[in-house]
C-alpha positions in Angstrom: 4.4 -14.5 15.2 3.1 -16.5 12.7 4.2 -15.2 9.1 1.1 -13.1 8.4 1.3 -11.4 12.0 5.3 -10.7 10.9 4.0 -8.9 8.1 1.3 -6.8 9.4 3.7 -5.8 12.1 6.5 -4.5 9.6 3.8 -2.6 7.4 2.1 -1.2 10.8 4.9 0.5 11.8 5.6 2.5 8.3 3.8 5.0 6.5 5.0 4.6 2.9 4.0 2.4 0.4 5.5 2.4 -3.4 2.7 1.8 -6.0 4.2 0.2 -9.1 1.8 0.0 -12.4 2.1 -0.6 -16.3 0.8 2.6 -18.3 -0.5 1.0 -21.7 2.6 1.2 -23.7 3.6 -1.1 -21.1 6.0 0.8 -19.5 6.1 1.1 -15.5 5.3 3.5 -13.2 5.8 4.1 -9.4 4.2 6.5 -7.5 5.3 6.4 -3.4 1.9 7.1 -0.8 0.8 7.6 2.4 -1.5 4.5 3.3 -3.3 2.9 6.2 -3.5 -0.7 6.7 -6.2 -3.1 7.6 -5.9 -6.2 9.8 -6.8 -8.0 6.6 -3.4 -6.8 5.1 -5.3 -4.4 2.9 -4.1 -0.8 2.3 -5.7 2.1 1.5 -5.0 5.3 0.2 -6.5 8.5 -0.9 -5.4 9.9 -4.7 -6.7 12.3 -7.3 -8.5 10.4 -9.7 -7.1 12.4 -12.4 -3.4 11.0 -11.6 -1.4 8.8 -13.7 -1.6 6.0 -11.3 -5.7 6.6 -11.0 -6.3 6.5 -14.4 -4.1 3.3 -14.8 -5.7 1.2 -12.4 -9.1 2.1 -13.9 -8.4 0.7 -17.0 -6.5 -2.2 -15.3 -6.4 -3.1 -11.1 -3.3 -5.4 -11.5 -0.5 -3.4 -9.7 2.6 -4.4 -7.0 3.3 -2.3 -3.9 6.4 -2.9 -2.0 6.6 -1.4 1.8 10.6 -1.3 3.4 11.9 0.0 6.4 14.8 3.1 6.2 18.0 0.9 5.8 22.1 2.0 5.4 23.4 -1.2 5.6 22.3 -4.4 4.2 21.7 -6.1 8.0 19.0 -4.1 8.1 17.0 -4.2 4.9 13.4 -5.6 5.8 10.5 -5.4 4.0 7.8 -7.1 1.7 7.0 -6.6 -2.3 3.4 -7.6 -2.9 1.1 -8.4 -5.6 -2.2 -8.2 -5.9 -5.6 -5.8 -7.4 -6.5 -2.2 -7.0 -10.1 -1.0 -6.1 -11.5 2.2 -5.8 -14.1 2.1 -2.5 -17.5 4.5 -3.2 -19.2 3.5 -0.1 -19.4 6.8 1.9 -19.4 5.2 5.5 -16.4 3.6 4.7 -14.7 6.6 2.8 -15.3 9.0 6.1 -14.2 6.2 8.8 -10.9 5.7 6.5 -10.3 9.6 5.7 -10.7 10.0 9.2 -8.2 7.7 10.7 -5.8 8.9 7.2 -6.1 12.4 8.7 -5.0 11.7 11.9 -2.4 9.3 11.3 -0.7 11.4 8.9 -1.7 15.0 10.9 -3.1 16.7 7.8 -4.4 19.8 8.5 -7.9 21.3 7.7 -6.3 22.5 3.6 -5.1 18.7 2.7 -8.3 17.3 4.5 -9.5 19.3 2.3 -7.9 17.6 -1.0 -9.0 14.5 0.5 -12.5 15.2 0.5 -11.9 15.6 -3.4 -9.3 12.9 -3.7 -10.5 8.7 -4.8 -10.0 6.3 -1.8 -8.1 3.2 -2.7 -7.7 -0.4 -1.8 -5.0 -2.2 -2.5 -5.5 -6.4 -1.6 -2.6 -8.2 -2.2 -2.9 -11.3 -3.1 1.0 -12.9 -3.0 3.4 -11.3 -0.2 7.2 -11.7 -0.2 8.5 -10.7 3.1 12.8 -10.0 3.3 14.7 -9.6 6.5 18.1 -9.4 5.9 18.6 -9.3 10.2 17.6 -12.9 10.1 20.2 -14.0 7.5 21.3 -12.3 4.2 19.1 -13.2 1.5 16.1 -14.6 4.8 12.8 -14.0 3.4 9.4 -16.2 2.6 6.2 -16.0 0.4 2.5 -16.1 0.7 -0.3 -16.7 -1.0 -3.9 -15.0 -0.4 -7.2 -16.2 -1.4 -9.0 -13.6 -2.8 -11.7 -11.7 -0.9 
């Protein structure tokens, strides 16, 4: 398995990312969000345009994301840290396709599906990824830089 496949396998096996943004005063914010993964390592989520992180991203699309497996021992720590940019997706066909996959993956009932219909769709495009895997050895990691789309 190559490095990108290793990263994709970890991302496919998880459901929640932690999104880090910087508020206008420079203070950090972190928000947990369900996400969907595409083959090109883009991550998608739905969120209210009125939420603090959505307002921050509208002003400045730079963000960091982490996804990791739950762990109780140091040898179990495995995850990714990523930096990149977030953009809002307005294309209705793309939105409908992702909304259907999202609702199916997370088993959303009609109430939450209605909430998604009122939410914005966002995409994170990573430009840098660090993969960590202590099961290989303490501090094992590698980094990947991705060309902008």
